[in-house]
C-alpha positions in Angstrom: -31.4 46.9 -150.2 -31.8 46.7 -146.4 -29.1 46.4 -143.9 -28.3 45.6 -140.2 -25.7 47.9 -138.5 -23.1 46.5 -136.2 -21.1 48.6 -133.7 -18.0 47.4 -131.9 -16.7 49.7 -129.1 -13.1 48.8 -128.4 -10.5 50.5 -126.2 -8.4 51.3 -129.3 -11.1 52.2 -131.8 -14.8 52.1 -132.8 -15.8 49.9 -135.7 -19.1 50.1 -137.6 -20.2 47.5 -140.2 -23.2 47.0 -142.5 -24.4 43.6 -143.5 -27.2 42.8 -145.9 -30.4 41.7 -144.2 -31.3 39.0 -146.7 -27.8 37.4 -147.2 -25.8 38.4 -144.1 -23.0 39.5 -146.5 -20.7 42.2 -145.3 -21.3 45.4 -147.3 -19.1 48.0 -145.6 -16.8 48.4 -142.6 -15.2 51.6 -141.2 -13.1 52.5 -138.2 -12.9 55.7 -136.1 -10.4 57.1 -135.3 -8.1 55.8 -138.1 -5.3 55.4 -135.6 -6.1 54.6 -131.9 -8.0 56.2 -129.1 -6.1 57.4 -126.1 -6.5 56.3 -122.5 -6.2 58.6 -119.5 -3.9 57.2 -116.8 -3.8 59.6 -113.8 -1.9 57.1 -111.8 0.0 53.9 -112.5 -2.4 51.0 -113.2 -5.3 53.4 -113.9 -7.1 53.5 -117.3 -10.1 55.7 -118.2 -11.9 56.8 -121.3 -14.7 59.3 -122.0 -17.9 57.6 -123.1 -18.9 60.8 -124.8 -15.9 60.2 -127.1 -17.2 56.6 -127.8 -20.5 58.1 -128.9 -19.0 60.8 -131.0 -16.9 58.2 -132.8 -19.9 56.0 -133.3 -21.8 58.9 -135.0 -18.8 59.7 -137.2 -18.4 56.1 -138.2 -22.1 55.7 -139.0 -21.9 58.8 -141.2 -18.9 57.3 -143.0 -20.3 53.9 -143.5 -23.6 55.2 -144.9 -21.6 57.4 -147.4 -19.4 54.5 -148.3 -22.3 52.2 -149.0 -24.4 55.0 -150.5 -27.5 54.3 -148.3 -30.0 56.3 -146.4 -30.9 56.1 -142.8 -34.2 54.2 -143.5 -32.4 51.3 -145.1 -30.9 50.3 -141.7 -33.4 47.9 -140.1 -31.7 47.0 -136.8 -28.6 47.6 -134.7 -26.3 45.2 -132.9 -23.7 46.4 -130.3 -20.5 44.8 -129.1 -18.4 46.6 -126.5 -15.2 46.4 -124.4 -16.1 44.4 -121.3 -16.0 45.3 -117.6 -16.1 49.1 -118.0 -18.0 51.2 -115.5 -20.2 54.1 -116.8 -22.1 56.2 -114.3 -25.0 58.6 -114.9 -27.2 60.8 -112.8 -31.0 61.0 -112.6 -31.0 63.1 -115.8 -28.8 60.5 -117.6 -25.8 62.8 -117.6 -22.3 61.3 -117.3 -20.8 61.7 -113.8 -17.2 60.8 -114.7 -15.1 59.1 -117.3 -15.4 55.3 -117.6 -13.1 53.2 -115.5 -12.3 50.6 -118.2 -11.4 47.0 -118.3 -7.6 47.2 -117.9 -7.7 49.6 -114.9 -6.4 47.8 -111.9 -7.2 50.2 -109.1 -9.9 47.9 -107.5 -7.8 44.8 -107.3 -7.5 44.9 -103.5 -11.2 45.7 -103.1 -12.1 42.5 -105.0 -9.5 40.5 -103.2 -10.8 41.6 -99.8 -14.4 40.8 -100.8 -13.4 37.4 -102.0 -11.8 36.6 -98.6 -14.5 38.1 -96.5 -17.5 36.5 -98.3 -15.7 33.2 -98.6 -14.0 31.8 -101.6 -16.3 28.8 -101.8 -19.5 30.9 -101.8 -18.1 33.3 -104.5 -17.0 30.4 -106.6 -20.3 28.6 -106.3 -22.6 31.5 -106.8 -20.6 34.1 -108.8 -18.3 31.6 -110.6 -15.6 34.2 -110.1 -13.9 36.1 -107.5 -15.0 39.8 -107.4 -11.4 40.6 -108.4 -11.0 43.8 -110.5 -14.4 43.8 -112.2 -17.1 46.4 -112.5 -18.6 45.7 -109.1 -15.3 46.3 -107.4 -14.7 49.5 -109.5 -18.1 50.7 -108.3 -17.1 50.1 -104.7 -13.9 52.1 -105.4 -16.0 55.1 -106.5 -18.2 54.7 -103.4 -15.1 54.8 -101.2 -13.0 57.5 -103.0 -15.6 59.7 -104.6 -18.6 59.7 -102.2 -20.2 62.9 -103.3 -20.2 61.7 -106.9 -21.4 58.2 -105.8 -24.4 59.8 -104.1 -25.6 61.3 -107.4 -25.6 58.0 -109.3 -28.9 56.9 -110.7 -27.7 53.9 -112.6 -24.4 52.2 -113.5 -23.9 50.9 -117.0 -21.5 48.8 -119.1 -20.0 50.5 -122.2 -22.5 48.9 -124.6 -25.4 49.8 -122.3 -24.3 53.5 -122.6 -24.2 53.4 -126.4 -27.6 51.8 -126.5 -28.9 54.5 -124.1 -27.6 57.3 -126.4 -29.6 55.8 -129.3 -32.8 55.2 -127.3 -32.8 57.2 -124.1 -33.6 53.9 -122.4 -31.2 52.4 -119.7 -31.0 48.6 -119.6 -28.5 45.8 -119.6 -28.3 42.0 -120.1 -27.6 39.0 -118.0 -24.4 38.4 -119.9 -23.4 42.0 -119.2 -24.2 41.7 -115.5 -22.2 38.5 -115.3 -19.1 40.2 -116.8 -19.3 42.8 -114.0 -19.7 40.0 -111.4 -23.2 41.3 -110.6 -24.9 37.9 -111.4 -25.7 35.0 -109.1 -25.5 31.8 -111.2 -26.8 29.6 -108.5 -30.1 31.5 -108.1 -30.2 33.1 -111.6 -30.7 36.6 -110.2 -28.6 39.7 -109.4 -25.9 39.0 -106.8 -27.6 40.7 -103.9 -25.2 39.2 -101.3 -22.2 40.8 -103.1 -23.9 44.1 -103.5 -24.9 44.2 -99.9 -21.3 43.4 -98.8 -20.0 46.2 -101.0 -22.6 48.6 -99.8 -24.1 49.1 -103.2 -27.9 49.5 -103.6 -29.6 47.1 -106.1 -31.5 50.2 -107.3 -28.4 51.1 -109.3 -28.9 48.0 -111.5 -30.5 48.8 -114.9 -33.5 47.0 -116.1 -32.6 43.6 -117.6 -33.3 42.9 -121.2 -32.6 39.9 -123.5 -29.3 39.6 -125.3 -31.2 38.9 -128.5 -34.4 40.8 -129.2 -36.0 44.2 -128.9 -34.0 46.3 -126.5 -35.3 49.8 -127.4 -35.6 52.0 -130.5 -33.9 55.1 -131.7 -35.5 58.2 -130.3 -35.6 61.8 -131.5 -32.2 62.7 -130.0 -30.7 59.5 -131.1 -31.8 60.1 -134.7 -30.5 63.7 -134.7 -27.0 62.7 -133.4 -26.5 59.4 -135.1 -28.4 59.9 -138.4 -30.2 56.6 -137.8 -33.9 56.7 -138.4 -36.2 57.2 -135.5 -37.8 53.8 -134.5 -34.8 51.7 -135.6 -34.6 48.9 -133.1 -31.6 47.8 -131.0 -31.7 44.0 -131.4 -28.5 42.6 -129.8 -25.9 43.5 -127.3 -22.9 41.7 -125.9 -19.4 42.2 -124.5 -16.6 42.0 -127.1 -15.4 38.5 -126.2 -18.8 36.8 -126.2 -19.5 38.7 -129.4 -16.2 37.6 -130.9 -17.1 34.0 -130.1 -20.5 34.5 -131.8 -18.8 36.0 -134.8 -16.7 32.8 -135.1 -19.7 30.5 -134.6 -18.4 29.4 -131.1 -21.5 28.4 -129.1 -20.9 24.9 -127.7 -18.6 23.0 -125.4 -15.2 22.2 -127.1 -15.3 25.3 -129.2 -12.8 28.1 -128.4 -12.4 31.6 -129.8 -9.1 33.4 -129.6 -8.5 37.1 -129.9 -5.2 39.0 -130.4 -6.1 42.7 -130.0 -4.9 45.1 -127.3 -5.2 42.2 -124.9 -5.0 38.6 -125.8 -8.0 36.4 -124.9 -8.8 32.7 -125.1 -12.6 32.2 -124.7 -13.8 28.6 -124.3 -17.4 27.5 -124.1 -18.5 24.9 -121.5 -21.5 23.6 -119.8 -19.3 22.6 -116.9 -19.5 24.9 -113.8 -16.0 24.0 -112.6 -14.3 26.9 -110.8 -11.0 25.2 -110.0 -9.2 28.2 -111.6 -11.6 30.9 -110.5 -8.7 33.1 -109.4 -7.2 33.1 -112.9 -10.1 32.3 -115.2 -13.3 34.3 -115.5 -16.7 32.6 -116.1 -19.4 34.6 -117.8 -22.9 33.9 -119.2 -22.4 33.4 -122.9 -24.7 35.0 -125.4 -26.8 31.8 -125.6 -27.1 31.4 -121.8 -30.7 30.9 -120.9 -32.1 31.1 -117.4 -33.5 27.7 -116.4 -32.5 26.2 -119.8 -29.1 25.8 -121.4 -26.0 26.3 -119.3 -23.5 28.0 -121.7 -20.6 29.5 -119.8 -17.8 31.4 -121.5 -14.5 30.7 -119.7 -12.4 33.7 -120.4 -8.6 33.8 -119.9 -7.1 37.3 -120.6 -3.5 38.3 -121.2 -3.4 42.0 -120.7 0.1 42.5 -122.1 -0.5 41.1 -125.6 -1.2 43.3 -128.6 -0.4 46.4 -126.6 3.2 45.1 -126.4 3.3 44.8 -130.2 1.8 48.3 -130.5 4.5 49.6 -128.1 7.1 48.3 -130.5 5.3 49.8 -133.4 5.4 53.2 -131.7 9.0 53.0 -130.5 10.8 51.2 -133.3 11.6 52.8 -136.7 8.9 51.0 -138.5 5.8 52.1 -140.4 3.2 49.3 -139.8 2.5 46.0 -138.3 3.0 44.5 -141.7 6.6 45.8 -141.7 7.1 44.3 -138.3 5.8 40.9 -139.4 8.1 41.0 -142.4 11.1 41.9 -140.2 10.2 39.0 -137.8 9.8 36.6 -140.7 13.5 37.1 -141.6 14.6 35.8 -138.2 14.9 32.1 -137.3 12.6 30.4 -134.8 13.7 31.3 -131.3 14.7 34.8 -132.1 18.4 33.9 -131.6 17.8 33.7 -127.9 16.1 37.0 -127.5 13.1 36.8 -125.1 10.4 39.5 -124.7 8.2 38.5 -121.8 4.7 39.8 -122.8 3.3 41.6 -119.7 3.3 45.2 -118.7 -0.3 46.4 -119.0 -1.3 46.2 -115.4 -2.2 43.3 -113.2 -2.3 39.9 -115.0 -5.2 37.8 -113.7 -3.8 34.6 -115.1 -0.7 35.3 -112.9 -3.0 35.8 -109.8 -3.2 39.6 -110.4 0.5 40.1 -110.2 1.8 43.3 -112.0 5.2 42.1 -113.1 5.8 44.3 -116.1 7.5 43.4 -119.4 11.0 42.1 -119.7 13.5 42.1 -122.6 16.1 39.4 -122.0 19.3 38.2 -123.6 19.8 41.0 -126.2 23.3 41.0 -127.7 23.9 44.6 -128.9 26.3 43.4 -131.6 24.1 40.8 -133.2 20.5 41.6 -132.6 18.3 44.3 -134.2 14.6 45.3 -134.4 13.7 42.1 -136.4 14.8 40.0 -133.4 12.6 42.2 -131.1 9.6 41.8 -133.4 10.0 38.0 -133.6 10.6 37.7 -129.9 7.5 39.7 -129.1 5.3 37.5 -131.3 6.8 34.3 -129.8 6.5 35.6 -126.3 2.9 36.5 -126.7 2.2 33.2 -128.4 3.7 31.3 -125.4 1.5 33.3 -123.0 -1.5 32.1 -125.1 -0.3 28.5 -124.8 0.1 28.9 -121.1 -3.4 30.2 -120.9 -4.8 27.2 -122.8 -3.1 24.9 -120.4 -4.8 26.7 -117.5 -8.2 26.3 -119.2 -7.5 22.5 -119.8 -6.8 22.1 -116.1 -10.2 23.7 -115.4 -12.1 21.1 -117.4 -12.1 22.6 -120.9 -11.8 20.3 -123.9 -10.4 21.6 -127.1 -12.1 20.5 -130.3 -11.7 23.5 -132.5 -10.0 26.9 -132.1 -11.1 29.8 -134.2 -9.8 33.3 -134.6 -10.6 36.4 -136.6 -7.9 38.0 -138.8 -7.3 40.8 -136.2 -4.0 42.3 -135.2 -1.8 39.5 -134.0 -3.5 36.7 -136.0 -2.5 38.5 -139.2 1.0 37.3 -138.3 1.7 33.8 -139.6 4.5 33.5 -137.1 2.1 34.2 -134.2 -0.6 31.8 -135.3 1.8 29.0 -136.3 3.8 29.2 -133.1 0.6 28.6 -131.0 -0.7 25.9 -133.4 2.6 24.1 -133.2 2.9 24.2 -129.4 -0.7 23.0 -128.8 -0.7 20.5 -131.7 -4.0 21.9 -132.9 -5.0 23.7 -136.1 -6.3 27.3 -135.7 -9.1 28.3 -138.1 -8.7 31.9 -139.2 -11.8 33.7 -140.4 -12.3 37.0 -142.2 -14.7 38.6 -139.7 -14.7 41.3 -137.1 -16.7 42.1 -134.0 -18.7 44.8 -135.8 -19.7 42.4 -138.6 -20.6 39.8 -136.0 -22.8 42.2 -134.1 -24.6 43.2 -137.3 -25.3 39.6 -138.1 -26.4 38.9 -134.6 -29.0 41.7 -134.9 -30.6 39.6 -137.6 
């Protein structure tokens, strides 16, 4: 039997999956670590992770999944990679890491992006970038240039998290158009790297990796990659995409009217369009979807992110006397709709782009210490996060998105019937729940 290997680099964990080459059937799925990765926050609003830890966890997970499926390295015929979006990874001329990755939820570069948006002109940014520079990878790179100039001077290339994992397999540094667009390095008007933005930020185009296709040969496992990962030398990397485009792919979301929803650490509503409307560019992100083709099909993924989503539910898990999310869902199910007036406003994980980058924190409102208990908090959290999703969908509708179908995987929040039903009721639309994950989707995409 032959298999494709899928890797999903999240901010909470790394997942690795095997699917059968002939049938596409899922054969095995493992997660490392079994609990959750930590984030380094040296200051409020900062968030960093060590890419070396990602790679170590990938290698551990590959070892586990091969053992679980009882297969050898030569049975793996291709690799697909999904990864947490917007992270900044920096290497020197020898390919060595220069610092920890500034990851997606780090908000230190908000003002840099806001200033660039104003100075370059909102109309030009909207027309050519389909986004404001905001707190994305390009702005984070500018932050490094301003605050760590000695380190910046040693940069050979910047990478996104998935680019780094591919590099560790292959020794080859490259990226994709979809990846560049998620860092706001791509000019959609001219279908080329956004040289005007880079020039304004004082960033050399020489730091951009070679561009490769989202689907197709991106490199092959080299000697070092085989030794560390236990994947056979010569095994090709065949696919790479950010986690939200990849999640949409996993749910067969490719065309206008199709929407993918995710309820992990953050909450995401990701809608496909061929409409280049940027009415909500300060609150909605526009990226090249996995099936975007230069000069051919315009397939844009409109991404609306709620930072304070699953992380709030995780905070409750860590701070209430409960053992699991299942226990929390059970407690919540015993409380009536409306949580008896208790409100848990679902923010508190840094700047919220859909609220124009305000960092308003979370709020617990109308708790009666005589009548309310942890079940009310669990239900109020699920309802609060669900309402934030509905608010996000309304923003997307105002930006020209039509809603034909909404699909979600059975991840964290969508395992809760309360959460999914609340959203479905409020938007008067069914949500299709599928038994898939980003790692399985990446493995299938490799095929």
